[in-house]
C-alpha positions as CSV (number, residue, x, y, z in Angstrom):
1,M,-27.8,15.7,1.2
2,K,-29.8,18.1,2.8
3,P,-27.9,21.0,5.0
4,A,-28.0,18.7,8.2
5,I,-25.5,18.2,11.0
6,L,-24.5,14.4,10.8
7,F,-24.2,13.4,14.2
8,T,-25.4,15.3,17.3
9,I,-22.9,16.8,19.5
10,A,-22.2,14.3,21.6
11,L,-21.8,11.9,19.0
12,V,-19.1,14.2,17.3
13,A,-17.5,14.3,20.9
14,S,-17.3,10.6,21.3
15,A,-15.1,10.4,17.9
16,Q,-12.2,10.2,19.8
17,Q,-13.6,7.4,22.0
18,Q,-13.8,3.6,21.1
19,P,-17.3,1.9,21.2
20,P,-18.4,-0.6,23.6
21,A,-17.3,-4.0,22.7
22,Q,-20.4,-5.7,20.7
23,P,-20.8,-9.5,20.8
24,A,-18.5,-11.2,18.2
25,A,-21.8,-12.6,16.3
26,Q,-23.1,-9.0,16.3
27,S,-20.0,-7.7,14.8
28,Q,-19.6,-10.5,12.5
29,A,-22.8,-10.1,11.0
30,L,-21.8,-6.5,9.7
31,V,-18.8,-7.9,8.2
32,Q,-19.2,-8.1,4.2
33,V,-16.6,-7.9,1.3
34,R,-16.2,-4.8,-0.2
35,G,-15.8,-4.2,-4.1
36,N,-12.4,-2.2,-3.6
37,E,-10.7,0.2,-1.3
38,G,-12.4,3.0,-2.6
39,A,-15.8,2.0,-3.4
40,G,-17.3,4.6,-0.9
41,S,-15.3,7.9,-2.1
42,T,-17.7,9.0,-5.1
43,I,-20.4,7.8,-3.2
44,F,-19.7,9.9,-0.2
45,G,-18.8,12.9,-2.3
46,N,-22.1,12.8,-4.3
47,A,-24.2,12.3,-1.8
48,C,-22.5,14.0,1.5
49,G,-20.2,16.5,-0.1
50,G,-22.7,19.0,-0.6
51,C,-22.8,19.6,2.8
52,H,-19.7,18.0,4.8
53,G,-16.7,20.3,4.5
54,K,-18.9,22.9,2.9
55,I,-21.5,24.3,5.3
56,E,-20.5,25.4,9.2
57,S,-23.1,23.3,10.8
58,A,-21.9,20.1,9.1
59,P,-19.1,18.0,10.4
60,S,-16.0,18.1,8.3
61,P,-14.9,15.1,6.7
62,A,-11.7,15.3,8.9
63,M,-14.1,15.2,12.0
64,L,-16.0,12.3,10.5
65,K,-12.9,10.0,9.4
66,K,-12.4,9.8,13.5
67,L,-15.2,8.2,13.8
68,T,-16.1,4.3,13.8
69,P,-17.6,2.6,10.7
70,E,-20.6,1.2,13.0
71,K,-21.2,4.9,14.2
72,I,-21.2,6.0,10.6
73,Y,-23.6,3.2,9.2
74,E,-25.9,3.6,12.1
75,A,-26.4,7.3,11.5
76,L,-27.0,6.4,8.0
77,T,-29.7,3.6,8.7
78,T,-31.3,4.5,12.0
79,G,-29.7,7.7,13.0
80,D,-29.9,11.5,12.5
81,M,-29.3,10.8,8.6
82,R,-31.5,8.2,8.0
83,N,-33.9,10.4,5.9
84,Q,-30.8,11.9,3.9
85,A,-29.7,8.3,3.1
86,K,-33.2,6.8,2.3
87,D,-32.3,6.6,-1.3
88,L,-29.1,5.0,-1.0
89,T,-28.8,0.8,-0.9
90,D,-27.5,-0.7,2.4
91,Q,-24.3,-1.7,0.3
92,Q,-23.7,2.0,-0.3
93,K,-24.2,3.1,3.1
94,R,-21.8,0.2,4.4
95,D,-19.1,1.6,1.4
96,I,-19.9,5.2,3.1
97,A,-18.8,4.0,6.7
98,E,-16.0,1.9,5.8
99,W,-14.3,4.2,3.3
100,V,-14.8,7.9,5.6
101,S,-13.3,5.6,8.9
102,G,-11.1,3.8,6.6
103,R,-11.5,0.4,8.2
104,S,-13.7,-2.7,8.1
105,L,-17.7,-2.9,9.8
106,G,-17.6,-5.2,12.7
107,S,-14.2,-5.5,13.1
108,G,-13.6,-4.2,17.0
109,A,-15.0,-7.4,18.5
110,V,-14.1,-10.3,16.1
111,G,-10.4,-8.9,15.3
112,N,-9.3,-8.8,19.1
113,V,-7.0,-11.4,19.6
114,Q,-8.9,-12.2,23.3
115,A,-11.7,-13.7,20.6
116,M,-9.3,-16.4,19.2
117,S,-8.8,-19.9,20.0
118,N,-5.0,-20.0,19.6
119,Q,-3.5,-17.2,22.3
120,C,-0.1,-18.1,23.1
121,A,0.6,-19.6,26.4
122,N,3.2,-17.3,27.1
123,N,4.5,-13.9,26.0
124,P,8.4,-13.4,26.1
125,P,9.4,-10.0,24.9
126,V,11.3,-9.3,21.9
127,K,15.2,-9.6,22.6
128,D,17.4,-10.1,19.7
129,L,17.1,-7.8,16.3
130,N,20.0,-9.5,15.1
131,A,18.4,-12.8,14.6
132,P,17.3,-14.1,11.4
133,G,14.5,-11.6,10.4
134,W,13.0,-9.7,7.6
135,N,12.3,-6.6,9.1
136,G,10.2,-4.0,7.1
137,W,9.4,-4.0,3.6
138,S,12.8,-4.8,2.8
139,P,14.9,-6.6,4.9
140,D,18.0,-3.8,4.5
141,I,17.8,0.3,3.5
142,L,18.7,-0.3,0.0
143,N,15.2,-1.7,-0.7
144,A,16.8,-4.6,-2.7
145,R,14.3,-7.3,-1.4
146,F,17.0,-9.3,-1.3
147,Q,17.6,-11.9,1.3
148,S,21.0,-14.1,1.9
149,T,21.0,-17.8,1.9
150,K,22.0,-17.8,5.8
151,T,19.3,-15.6,6.7
152,A,16.6,-17.1,4.3
153,G,17.6,-20.7,5.5
154,L,16.4,-22.0,1.9
155,Q,18.8,-23.5,-0.7
156,P,17.4,-23.5,-4.3
157,A,16.9,-27.4,-4.3
158,S,14.7,-27.5,-1.1
159,V,12.3,-24.7,-2.3
160,S,10.4,-27.5,-4.2
161,R,9.8,-29.2,-1.0
162,L,7.8,-26.3,0.5
163,V,4.3,-27.2,2.2
164,L,2.0,-25.2,4.4
165,K,2.8,-25.3,8.1
166,W,0.1,-23.1,9.3
167,A,-2.5,-20.4,8.2
168,F,-3.7,-17.6,10.4
169,G,-7.3,-16.0,9.3
170,L,-7.4,-12.1,9.4
171,P,-10.7,-11.3,10.9
172,A,-13.0,-8.8,9.3
173,T,-10.4,-8.6,6.6
174,T,-11.1,-7.9,2.6
175,S,-8.0,-7.1,1.6
176,A,-5.0,-8.7,3.5
177,Y,-2.6,-6.4,1.9
178,G,0.1,-5.9,4.9
179,Q,3.3,-7.5,4.2
180,P,4.3,-9.9,7.1
181,T,7.7,-8.7,9.4
182,I,9.5,-11.5,11.3
183,V,11.9,-10.3,13.8
184,D,13.1,-12.5,16.9
185,G,10.8,-15.5,16.3
186,R,7.7,-13.3,15.9
187,V,5.7,-12.4,12.8
188,F,4.1,-8.9,13.0
189,I,1.0,-8.1,10.5
190,G,-1.5,-5.6,9.6
191,S,-4.8,-5.8,7.4
192,D,-7.2,-3.5,6.4
193,S,-9.5,-4.2,9.7
194,G,-7.2,-1.8,11.4
195,F,-5.8,-4.7,13.4
196,L,-2.1,-5.4,13.9
197,Y,-1.0,-8.7,15.1
198,S,1.8,-10.5,17.0
199,I,1.9,-14.1,16.0
200,D,4.5,-16.6,16.8
201,A,6.3,-17.7,13.5
202,N,7.0,-21.3,14.4
203,S,3.3,-22.2,15.4
204,G,0.7,-19.4,14.5
205,C,-0.3,-18.8,18.1
206,A,-1.2,-15.1,18.9
207,H,0.5,-13.0,21.4
208,W,-1.5,-9.9,21.1
209,S,-3.6,-7.4,18.9
210,F,-3.6,-3.4,18.4
211,Q,-6.4,-1.7,16.9
212,A,-5.5,1.3,15.0
213,Q,-7.9,4.2,13.5
214,A,-7.9,2.7,10.4
215,G,-6.8,0.3,8.2
216,L,-2.8,-1.2,8.1
217,R,-1.5,-1.7,4.7
218,S,2.1,0.1,5.8
219,T,4.5,-3.2,6.8
220,P,5.7,-2.6,10.3
221,V,9.4,-2.0,11.4
222,I,10.8,-3.2,14.3
223,A,13.3,-0.7,16.1
224,P,14.5,0.4,19.7
225,A,11.5,2.5,21.1
226,R,14.2,4.9,22.4
227,P,17.9,5.0,21.8
228,G,20.1,2.3,23.9
229,S,16.6,1.2,25.5
230,N,15.8,-2.9,25.6
231,Q,12.1,-1.9,24.9
232,Y,11.4,-2.2,21.4
233,A,8.8,-0.6,19.2
234,A,6.5,-1.8,16.1
235,F,6.3,1.6,14.4
236,F,3.7,1.7,11.1
237,G,1.3,3.9,9.4
238,D,-2.5,3.8,8.8
239,I,-4.7,5.0,5.7
240,R,-5.5,7.7,7.4
241,G,-2.0,9.2,7.6
242,N,-1.4,8.1,11.3
243,V,2.1,6.8,12.6
244,Y,1.9,4.8,15.5
245,A,4.7,3.3,17.9
246,V,3.6,0.0,19.5
247,D,5.4,-1.9,22.4
248,T,6.2,-5.4,20.7
249,T,5.9,-7.0,24.1
250,N,2.4,-6.4,25.0
251,G,0.7,-4.4,21.8
252,E,0.2,-1.3,24.0
253,L,0.5,2.3,22.4
254,L,3.7,4.0,23.2
255,W,2.8,7.4,20.8
256,K,0.3,8.2,17.6
257,T,0.8,11.1,15.5
258,S,-0.7,12.7,12.3
259,I,1.9,12.9,9.6
260,D,-0.6,15.8,7.6
261,P,-3.5,17.9,8.2
262,H,-4.6,16.9,4.9
263,P,-7.9,14.9,5.2
264,L,-7.0,11.9,2.7
265,A,-3.0,11.6,3.6
266,R,-2.4,7.9,3.7
267,I,0.8,5.8,4.4
268,T,0.4,2.7,2.2
269,A,4.4,1.9,2.2
270,G,6.4,0.7,5.0
271,I,8.2,3.2,7.5
272,R,11.9,3.0,7.6
273,F,14.1,3.1,10.8
274,H,17.5,4.6,10.4
275,N,19.9,6.0,13.4
276,G,16.9,6.9,15.6
277,R,14.8,8.3,13.1
278,L,11.6,7.2,11.3
279,Y,11.3,8.2,7.3
280,V,7.7,8.2,6.9
281,P,6.4,8.5,2.8
282,V,2.8,9.9,2.4
283,A,0.3,9.2,-0.5
284,S,-3.3,10.0,-1.2
285,L,-6.6,8.4,-2.9
286,E,-7.7,12.2,-3.7
287,E,-7.7,10.7,-7.0
288,P,-11.0,8.9,-6.7
289,E,-12.3,11.1,-4.2
290,S,-12.0,13.8,-7.1
291,S,-14.2,11.9,-9.0
292,S,-17.5,13.2,-7.1
293,F,-19.5,16.1,-8.4
294,N,-18.8,18.1,-5.1
295,Y,-15.0,17.5,-4.7
296,P,-12.8,20.7,-5.6
297,C,-9.7,18.9,-7.3
298,C,-7.3,18.7,-6.1
299,T,-5.0,20.3,-3.2
300,F,-2.8,16.9,-2.0
301,R,0.8,17.2,-2.3
302,G,2.8,14.1,-2.1
303,M,5.7,14.3,1.1
304,V,8.2,12.6,3.1
305,A,8.9,13.3,6.6
306,A,11.3,12.5,9.3
307,L,10.2,11.6,12.8
308,D,12.4,11.3,16.1
309,A,11.4,7.6,16.7
310,A,11.3,8.2,20.4
311,S,8.6,10.3,20.6
312,G,7.2,10.6,17.2
313,K,7.9,14.3,17.2
314,Q,8.6,15.5,13.5
315,I,12.5,16.6,12.5
316,W,11.3,17.8,9.1
317,K,8.8,17.2,6.5
318,T,9.3,17.8,2.5
319,Y,6.6,18.2,-0.1
320,T,7.2,16.4,-3.4
321,I,5.7,19.7,-4.9
322,T,6.8,22.7,-3.2
323,E,4.3,25.0,-4.4
324,T,1.1,25.4,-2.5
325,P,-2.4,24.7,-4.7
326,T,-4.2,28.1,-5.3
327,A,-7.4,28.9,-7.4
328,R,-7.1,28.5,-11.2
329,V,-9.3,28.3,-14.1
330,S,-8.0,25.4,-17.1
331,T,-8.1,26.7,-20.8
332,A,-11.6,25.0,-21.0
333,G,-12.8,27.4,-18.4
334,K,-13.3,25.1,-15.5
335,N,-12.2,26.0,-11.8
336,F,-9.6,23.8,-9.8
337,L,-6.9,23.7,-7.5
338,G,-3.5,22.9,-8.7
339,P,-0.3,21.7,-8.6
340,A,-1.3,18.7,-6.6
341,G,-0.4,15.0,-6.5
342,A,3.0,13.3,-6.9
343,G,2.2,11.1,-3.6
344,V,5.2,8.8,-2.5
345,W,3.5,5.4,-2.8
346,G,6.5,3.3,-2.1
347,P,9.1,3.1,0.9
348,V,11.9,5.4,1.4
349,T,15.6,4.1,0.3
350,I,18.5,5.0,2.4
351,D,22.0,5.6,1.1
352,T,24.3,6.4,3.8
353,K,27.7,6.9,1.4
354,R,25.9,10.2,0.1
355,H,23.8,10.8,3.2
356,A,20.8,10.9,1.0
357,I,16.8,9.3,0.8
358,Y,15.4,8.5,-2.5
359,I,12.0,8.2,-3.2
360,G,9.8,7.7,-6.7
361,T,6.6,9.9,-6.7
362,G,3.6,9.0,-8.7
363,N,1.1,11.1,-11.1
364,A,-0.1,14.8,-10.9
365,F,-3.6,15.1,-10.1
366,S,-4.1,18.8,-11.5
367,E,-2.1,20.9,-13.3
368,P,0.3,22.6,-13.7
369,D,3.2,19.8,-14.2
370,T,5.7,21.2,-11.9
371,G,8.4,18.4,-13.0
372,R,8.1,16.4,-9.6
373,S,5.7,13.9,-10.8
374,D,6.4,10.4,-12.4
375,A,10.0,11.5,-11.2
376,I,12.8,10.1,-8.9
377,M,14.0,12.5,-6.2
378,G,17.0,12.9,-3.8
379,L,16.8,14.1,-0.5
380,D,19.3,15.1,2.1
381,M,18.9,12.8,4.7
382,D,19.2,15.1,7.9
383,T,17.5,18.0,6.7
384,G,15.0,16.8,3.7
385,K,16.4,19.2,1.4
386,I,15.9,18.3,-2.4
387,L,19.1,17.5,-4.0
388,W,18.1,16.5,-7.3
389,V,14.8,15.5,-9.4
390,Q,14.5,13.5,-12.4
391,Q,11.3,13.4,-14.2
392,D,11.3,10.4,-16.1
393,E,7.8,11.2,-17.9
394,P,6.3,14.5,-17.9
395,G,2.5,15.5,-18.2
396,D,1.1,12.9,-16.8
397,V,-1.5,14.9,-15.0
398,W,-4.8,12.8,-14.3
399,H,-7.6,12.0,-11.5
400,T,-10.5,9.5,-11.7
401,G,-13.7,10.7,-13.8
402,C,-11.2,12.0,-16.6
403,V,-10.3,10.0,-19.4
404,Q,-6.4,8.7,-19.6
405,G,-4.8,9.7,-22.4
406,P,-2.3,7.7,-24.5
407,P,1.3,7.8,-23.3
408,P,4.1,10.2,-24.3
409,P,6.0,9.7,-27.4
410,G,9.3,7.4,-26.5
411,F,6.9,5.0,-24.3
412,P,5.3,1.6,-24.9
413,P,1.9,1.7,-26.1
414,R,-0.8,1.3,-24.0
415,S,-1.7,-2.3,-25.2
416,A,1.6,-3.6,-24.7
417,G,1.1,-6.9,-22.2
418,R,-2.1,-5.0,-21.4
419,D,-5.9,-6.2,-21.4
420,P,-7.9,-4.5,-24.1
421,G,-10.2,-1.6,-23.4
422,P,-9.7,1.5,-22.2
423,G,-7.7,2.8,-18.8
424,R,-8.9,3.3,-15.6
425,G,-10.4,7.0,-16.6
426,G,-13.2,4.9,-19.2
427,P,-14.9,6.3,-22.0
428,A,-15.8,9.9,-22.4
429,G,-18.4,11.1,-20.0
430,G,-17.7,8.3,-17.0
431,R,-16.2,5.4,-16.1
432,G,-18.1,2.4,-16.5
433,G,-21.6,2.6,-15.8
434,R,-20.8,6.2,-13.8
435,P,-23.2,8.7,-15.2
436,P,-21.6,11.7,-16.8
437,M,-19.9,14.6,-14.9
438,P,-21.3,18.0,-14.8
439,D,-20.3,20.5,-17.5
440,S,-18.4,22.0,-14.7
441,Y,-16.4,19.1,-13.6
442,Y,-12.4,19.6,-14.1
443,C,-10.4,17.7,-15.9
444,P,-6.6,18.3,-17.2
445,D,-6.0,20.1,-20.0
446,A,-2.9,17.2,-20.3
447,K,-3.6,14.9,-23.2
448,N,-0.7,12.4,-22.8
449,N,-1.6,11.3,-19.0
450,P,-1.9,7.5,-18.6
451,D,-1.3,7.5,-15.1
452,W,2.0,5.8,-15.2
453,D,3.2,6.5,-11.6
454,F,6.4,4.9,-9.8
455,S,4.1,3.3,-7.2
456,A,7.0,1.3,-5.8
457,G,10.1,2.3,-4.1
458,V,13.5,2.8,-5.9
459,I,16.1,0.0,-5.1
460,L,19.9,1.5,-4.8
461,A,22.3,-1.2,-6.7
462,N,25.9,-1.1,-5.8
463,L,27.7,-2.6,-9.0
464,P,31.1,-4.3,-8.6
465,N,32.8,-1.5,-10.3
466,G,32.1,0.9,-7.4
467,K,29.3,2.8,-9.2
468,S,25.9,2.8,-7.8
469,L,22.6,3.1,-9.7
470,V,19.0,3.9,-8.4
471,I,16.7,1.4,-10.1
472,A,13.0,2.2,-10.5
473,G,10.2,0.0,-12.2
474,Q,7.3,2.1,-13.8
475,K,3.5,1.6,-14.6
476,S,4.6,2.1,-18.1
477,G,6.6,-1.0,-17.8
478,M,9.8,0.7,-18.2
479,V,12.4,0.1,-15.9
480,W,15.0,3.3,-15.5
481,A,18.5,3.6,-14.0
482,H,19.7,7.0,-12.5
483,D,23.3,7.8,-11.5
484,P,23.0,9.3,-7.9
485,D,26.6,10.7,-7.9
486,Q,25.5,12.7,-10.9
487,K,22.2,14.4,-9.6
488,G,20.0,11.5,-11.0
489,A,21.4,11.6,-14.5
490,L,19.8,8.9,-16.5
491,V,22.3,6.0,-17.2
492,W,19.8,3.4,-19.2
493,K,16.3,2.9,-19.7
494,S,14.8,-0.6,-20.5
495,D,11.1,-1.2,-22.2
496,I,10.3,-4.6,-20.8
497,S,7.0,-3.6,-21.0
498,R,4.4,-6.6,-20.8
499,G,1.9,-4.5,-18.3
500,Q,2.6,-2.4,-15.7
501,I,5.1,-2.5,-12.9
502,V,3.0,-1.9,-9.8
503,F,4.4,-2.7,-6.2
504,G,8.1,-3.0,-6.9
505,G,10.9,-5.5,-8.1
506,A,13.7,-7.1,-6.3
507,A,17.7,-7.5,-7.0
508,D,20.4,-9.6,-6.2
509,E,24.3,-8.9,-7.3
510,E,23.5,-9.1,-11.0
511,N,19.8,-8.5,-11.9
512,A,16.7,-6.9,-10.8
513,Y,13.4,-8.7,-10.9
514,F,10.2,-7.5,-12.0
515,A,6.5,-8.7,-12.5
516,M,4.2,-7.4,-14.6
517,R,0.4,-6.9,-14.7
518,G,0.1,-8.6,-18.3
519,G,1.2,-11.7,-16.7
520,T,5.1,-11.9,-17.4
521,V,8.3,-11.9,-14.9
522,A,11.3,-10.4,-16.6
523,A,15.0,-10.2,-15.3
524,V,17.2,-7.1,-16.2
525,R,20.8,-7.1,-16.0
526,L,21.3,-3.8,-13.5
527,S,24.9,-2.8,-15.2
528,D,23.0,-1.9,-18.6
529,G,19.4,-2.5,-18.7
530,M,19.6,-5.7,-21.0
531,E,16.7,-8.0,-20.4
532,R,18.1,-11.6,-19.8
533,W,14.8,-13.6,-19.6
534,A,11.1,-13.3,-19.4
535,V,8.5,-15.9,-18.6
536,S,4.6,-15.5,-18.7
537,F,2.2,-17.5,-17.1
538,N,-1.7,-18.0,-17.2
539,P,-3.9,-18.2,-14.6
540,P,-6.0,-21.2,-13.3
541,E,-9.2,-21.8,-14.6
542,A,-11.0,-20.6,-11.5
543,M,-8.6,-17.2,-11.5
544,N,-9.0,-17.0,-15.5
545,T,-10.0,-13.1,-14.6
546,H,-7.4,-12.3,-12.5
547,R,-4.3,-12.5,-14.6
548,G,-1.0,-10.8,-13.8
549,F,0.9,-9.4,-11.4
550,T,1.1,-6.3,-9.3
551,A,2.3,-7.3,-6.0
552,A,6.1,-6.9,-4.9
553,V,8.9,-9.8,-5.6
554,S,11.4,-11.2,-3.2
555,V,14.6,-12.8,-4.1
556,I,17.1,-15.2,-2.3
557,P,20.2,-16.5,-4.2
558,G,18.9,-18.4,-6.8
559,I,15.4,-18.1,-6.4
560,V,12.7,-15.0,-6.9
561,F,9.4,-15.5,-5.4
562,V,6.2,-14.1,-7.2
563,P,2.9,-13.8,-5.9
564,G,0.1,-13.2,-8.5
565,L,-3.4,-11.7,-8.4
566,D,-4.5,-15.1,-9.6
567,G,-3.7,-16.3,-5.7
568,M,-0.8,-18.4,-6.8
569,L,2.6,-18.2,-5.2
570,R,5.6,-19.0,-7.3
571,A,9.2,-19.7,-7.2
572,L,11.2,-19.2,-10.1
573,A,14.6,-19.9,-10.6
574,T,16.8,-16.7,-11.3
575,N,19.0,-17.8,-14.0
576,D,16.2,-18.5,-16.5
577,G,12.7,-18.0,-14.9
578,H,11.6,-21.8,-15.0
579,M,9.1,-22.4,-12.0
580,V,10.6,-24.5,-9.3
581,W,7.5,-24.6,-7.0
582,Q,4.0,-22.9,-6.6
583,Y,0.9,-22.8,-4.7
584,D,-2.6,-22.0,-4.8
585,T,-3.3,-19.6,-2.1
586,T,-7.1,-19.3,-3.0
587,Q,-8.8,-22.5,-1.5
588,E,-10.2,-22.3,1.8
589,T,-8.1,-23.1,4.7
590,Q,-8.2,-24.6,8.2
591,T,-6.5,-22.0,10.6
592,V,-5.0,-22.5,13.6
593,N,-6.9,-19.3,15.2
594,G,-10.4,-20.6,14.7
595,V,-11.1,-17.8,11.8
596,T,-13.1,-18.6,8.8
597,A,-10.7,-17.8,6.0
598,R,-9.7,-18.2,2.4
599,G,-7.3,-16.6,0.2
600,G,-7.6,-14.4,-3.2
601,S,-5.7,-12.4,-5.0
602,I,-2.1,-11.4,-3.8
603,G,-1.8,-7.9,-5.3
604,A,0.3,-5.5,-2.6
605,A,2.6,-7.3,-0.3
606,G,5.4,-9.9,-1.3
607,A,6.9,-12.9,0.5
608,T,8.8,-12.8,3.2
609,I,11.7,-15.4,3.6
610,V,13.3,-16.0,7.2
611,S,14.8,-19.5,8.5
612,G,13.5,-22.1,5.9
613,M,10.1,-20.5,6.1
614,V,8.2,-18.2,3.6
615,F,5.3,-16.1,4.8
616,V,2.8,-14.4,2.5
617,T,-0.5,-12.6,2.9
618,S,-3.7,-13.8,0.2
619,G,-6.5,-11.2,-0.5
620,Y,-6.4,-7.9,-2.2
621,T,-9.1,-6.1,-4.0
622,G,-7.5,-2.9,-4.6
623,F,-7.9,-1.0,-7.9
624,Q,-6.7,-3.9,-9.6
625,G,-9.8,-6.1,-9.6
626,G,-8.5,-8.4,-7.3
627,Q,-10.2,-11.3,-5.4
628,P,-11.0,-10.5,-1.4
629,G,-9.2,-12.8,0.9
630,N,-8.1,-12.9,4.5
631,L,-5.6,-15.3,4.9
632,L,-1.5,-15.3,6.4
633,L,0.2,-18.3,4.8
634,A,3.5,-19.9,6.4
635,F,5.5,-22.3,4.7
636,G,8.3,-24.5,5.7
637,A,10.2,-28.0,5.3
638,P,7.9,-31.1,5.8
639,A,8.1,-32.4,8.9
640,L,10.3,-35.6,8.9
């Protein structure tokens, strides 16, 4: 775009303010389905990145990201930037508005619980954190995603009788990628509209809503607002790197803090609470942002921060890459910044015995490879000091716009259980229909760079012999086991590859369970990595272009719950993988709150199981080509 100020001084000054509520019908007219969660990143970079962040008179991207999507869309269509944006389609303007702001157009009015038909008649406070629940990404600090029979309230024999009890429509939502947290009879759920809801677990009536600055993918965790207090807070993060504490009784904001000044920091994983501290993992979508012509790749470094839960004040912050990015020149003579990358996409795992926390890291974005990407790391719980690092895949340096190379020696081939064709990088010169990159565009010198992150949290498995293992599933389709008592030394690795392992496995006392992008679910013995069984599934005909699994799985004694990109929620027997029950979530469903809704792909969050009920969200676009949707579904025993 031409050098110009995107908004007037008055409009920029309004960045921190909420806009006046629009009529619900007017807001609903703005709501449309996005292609994927990064749809506007390259468009913004190519069309706007030449000025914003480059010249003093144009507001920085960090300032723009504080604006509402409606303000940005208005500027591009009828406001100050309409002439500069005249060659963009309406959909491109929408994509820019939603990418920059981090949430859906039109969500403000239609998303508020006051606009819903099923508000609860009363609003009792959360009182009992010890009641049966699934609090956070995993109900335990080991990240095993395991629920006991007593708390689950389900025997394997009763799973086959599950029926839909109620459905809740998430307004202005394309990706219902938040995972339900269940505490003291309430469901807490966020979505890409930026709204967090408190819902009655038995009936689906709505208690309150809270709208964050940006979309919510981070699973909320419920804990005391202050040590010894009877007031409880929901703690969660948004996709703009903000952390929130919200009162569980009324949805009022207690505090909000930005975790890092990098404008592309995002919190995708659930925050972990332990002993008055919040452990916050931070990732980034600098990969797609760097595919624009104007973006200087790359400066983001993954991190974990510890916050005081009472105030949100930072106690410590540790970057996965300790070296600050600096200006460099590649062997091909291209300018870039590095090292960068190694984001933390999954939740922190806590080891109280060793006073440590464990994380997995993503691929590097720019060189040099510092040994911290595609790695498992142990950190001191009190100080954040790095205790040990084990890099399982070296040299995986890649960002969008560059060709993905083959995997390094010793890894499964890219074709193992995967759809044929090139990776996300696409053919040389661009991805899909993208035009060739300019000669100045930086791509890493690395050749074996398939973009095989550890995109899920690791599992701490305590074996009957007293030993412990840190278990990690990788996008390569391999599972790794490290010894936390030997500075993370590798104990075993298991190649179960039938496609990528993306957002995580689950474990019981004997096995870990992983679902893969190629459509296969496998069980791996914890003690030695032996594959116990593997079963494959084909999608229903109506969803035959959405094969496989990327969402996390969940396990109760005897049953593993597996959500699919095909929209099916399946329950498999843990002894051999045979299917016990399944439900198609893609159908349009009557909702208790009167919001028109239907399901789609289930691509990130897993099922949560509490007191005889199973909760799951349906709808996910992401970067896996999923089907959008906006449903929260609750299953239970049929009425007598």
